[in-house]
BAZA-582826 format. One record per residue (C-alpha): residue number from 0; residue in one letter; x, y, z. Coordinates in Angstrom, 3 decimals, padded with zeros to 6 digits. Layout:
% residues N
+------+------+----------+----------+----------+
: resi : resn :        x :        y :        z :
+------+------+----------+----------+----------+
:  NUM :    A :        X :        Y :        Z :
...
+------+------+----------+----------+----------+
% end
This chain:
% residues 100
+------+------+----------+----------+----------+
: resi : resn :        x :        y :        z :
+------+------+----------+----------+----------+
:    0 :    M : -005.268 : -000.167 : -019.180 :
:    1 :    I : -003.296 : -003.178 : -017.987 :
:    2 :    F : -000.215 : -002.155 : -016.021 :
:    3 :    E :  001.317 : -005.649 : -015.673 :
:    4 :    W :  003.060 : -004.603 : -012.443 :
:    5 :    K :  005.247 : -007.202 : -010.781 :
:    6 :    D :  005.868 : -007.972 : -007.103 :
:    7 :    Q :  008.025 : -005.507 : -005.221 :
:    8 :    Y :  010.420 : -005.991 : -002.349 :
:    9 :    V :  011.451 : -003.145 : -000.041 :
:   10 :    I :  014.462 : -002.993 :  002.268 :
:   11 :    A :  014.453 : -000.160 :  004.805 :
:   12 :    L :  016.929 :  000.992 :  007.445 :
:   13 :    G :  016.381 :  003.807 :  009.891 :
:   14 :    A :  017.536 :  005.291 :  013.152 :
:   15 :    T :  015.919 :  007.430 :  015.832 :
:   16 :    F :  017.862 :  009.424 :  018.392 :
:   17 :    G :  016.397 :  011.186 :  021.425 :
:   18 :    V :  018.509 :  014.349 :  021.712 :
:   19 :    T :  016.581 :  015.716 :  024.701 :
:   20 :    D :  013.238 :  015.046 :  026.406 :
:   21 :    W :  011.611 :  017.396 :  023.896 :
:   22 :    L :  013.556 :  016.634 :  020.672 :
:   23 :    V :  013.821 :  013.401 :  018.666 :
:   24 :    V :  015.603 :  013.186 :  015.283 :
:   25 :    R :  015.234 :  010.474 :  012.665 :
:   26 :    A :  016.946 :  009.392 :  009.446 :
:   27 :    G :  016.491 :  006.495 :  007.090 :
:   28 :    F :  017.001 :  004.945 :  003.687 :
:   29 :    N :  014.900 :  002.489 :  001.740 :
:   30 :    H :  015.254 :  000.612 : -001.517 :
:   31 :    G :  012.387 : -001.025 : -003.350 :
:   32 :    N :  012.655 : -002.502 : -006.816 :
:   33 :    N :  010.625 : -000.798 : -009.535 :
:   34 :    P :  007.384 : -002.837 : -009.941 :
:   35 :    V :  006.446 : -001.157 : -013.247 :
:   36 :    P :  007.686 : -002.928 : -016.405 :
:   37 :    D :  009.395 : -000.580 : -018.888 :
:   38 :    R :  006.824 : -001.327 : -021.587 :
:   39 :    T :  003.959 : -000.022 : -019.394 :
:   40 :    A :  005.895 :  002.701 : -017.560 :
:   41 :    S :  004.507 :  006.165 : -017.092 :
:   42 :    A :  005.645 :  009.149 : -015.034 :
:   43 :    T :  004.701 :  007.883 : -011.586 :
:   44 :    P :  006.510 :  007.932 : -008.226 :
:   45 :    F :  006.298 :  004.122 : -008.105 :
:   46 :    V :  009.312 :  003.858 : -010.433 :
:   47 :    I :  011.654 :  005.481 : -007.867 :
:   48 :    E :  013.745 :  002.788 : -006.193 :
:   49 :    N :  015.736 :  004.686 : -003.531 :
:   50 :    H :  014.522 :  007.121 : -000.867 :
:   51 :    V :  016.377 :  009.077 :  001.808 :
:   52 :    T :  014.327 :  010.306 :  004.768 :
:   53 :    V :  014.989 :  012.730 :  007.616 :
:   54 :    G :  012.752 :  014.179 :  010.273 :
:   55 :    F :  012.311 :  015.353 :  013.800 :
:   56 :    S :  009.715 :  015.616 :  016.539 :
:   57 :    L :  009.375 :  018.399 :  019.093 :
:   58 :    Y :  007.489 :  017.966 :  022.381 :
:   59 :    P :  007.151 :  021.396 :  024.016 :
:   60 :    G :  004.568 :  021.229 :  026.820 :
:   61 :    G :  001.596 :  019.186 :  025.642 :
:   62 :    W :  002.397 :  019.774 :  021.973 :
:   63 :    D :  003.642 :  017.165 :  019.493 :
:   64 :    I :  005.165 :  018.683 :  016.343 :
:   65 :    D :  006.450 :  016.284 :  013.690 :
:   66 :    V :  008.326 :  017.190 :  010.493 :
:   67 :    A :  009.508 :  014.682 :  007.873 :
:   68 :    Y :  011.197 :  015.041 :  004.478 :
:   69 :    V :  011.492 :  012.320 :  001.840 :
:   70 :    Y :  013.806 :  012.564 : -001.160 :
:   71 :    G :  013.312 :  010.019 : -003.921 :
:   72 :    L :  016.617 :  009.800 : -005.777 :
:   73 :    P :  016.396 :  010.367 : -009.546 :
:   74 :    Q :  015.343 :  007.315 : -011.523 :
:   75 :    R :  015.522 :  007.015 : -015.317 :
:   76 :    V :  013.105 :  004.642 : -017.027 :
:   77 :    R :  013.376 :  003.636 : -020.685 :
:   78 :    T :  009.942 :  003.220 : -022.261 :
:   79 :    S :  011.257 :  002.289 : -025.717 :
:   80 :    P :  014.649 :  002.142 : -027.463 :
:   81 :    E :  014.380 :  005.839 : -028.315 :
:   82 :    S :  012.362 :  007.178 : -025.373 :
:   83 :    S :  012.925 :  007.523 : -021.632 :
:   84 :    F :  012.050 :  009.801 : -018.743 :
:   85 :    A :  013.632 :  010.720 : -015.418 :
:   86 :    Y :  011.705 :  011.165 : -012.202 :
:   87 :    E :  012.632 :  012.292 : -008.691 :
:   88 :    E :  010.506 :  012.967 : -005.647 :
:   89 :    H :  010.399 :  015.542 : -002.861 :
:   90 :    A :  007.824 :  015.251 : -000.079 :
:   91 :    L :  007.374 :  017.205 :  003.139 :
:   92 :    A :  005.011 :  016.173 :  005.918 :
:   93 :    I :  004.132 :  018.255 :  008.968 :
:   94 :    G :  001.925 :  017.138 :  011.814 :
:   95 :    V :  000.811 :  019.016 :  014.921 :
:   96 :    G : -001.042 :  017.635 :  017.913 :
:   97 :    Y : -001.859 :  018.665 :  021.445 :
:   98 :    S : -002.537 :  016.426 :  024.450 :
:   99 :    F : -004.766 :  017.707 :  027.236 :
+------+------+----------+----------+----------+
% end
């Protein structure tokens, strides 16, 4: 199958704020144009153009606990004059580490 994807640009903005020595919070937004032409589109997260992200890190003792959430805003793609689909994304990432 030939997807005929085109080049994509992505613009991202984010901020990190150290609340205490053991807590850091983060937030961001990114926009990337849809690289999938309508005529070859399928239900894939690549069609989502806008994402909002939030997260935090905890540093109790030697631990490093990271939590992040990504929300891909709903995106509607028309695959033909009479057919379209909508797609949105939710992703949660959790990481745990320990330094000794």
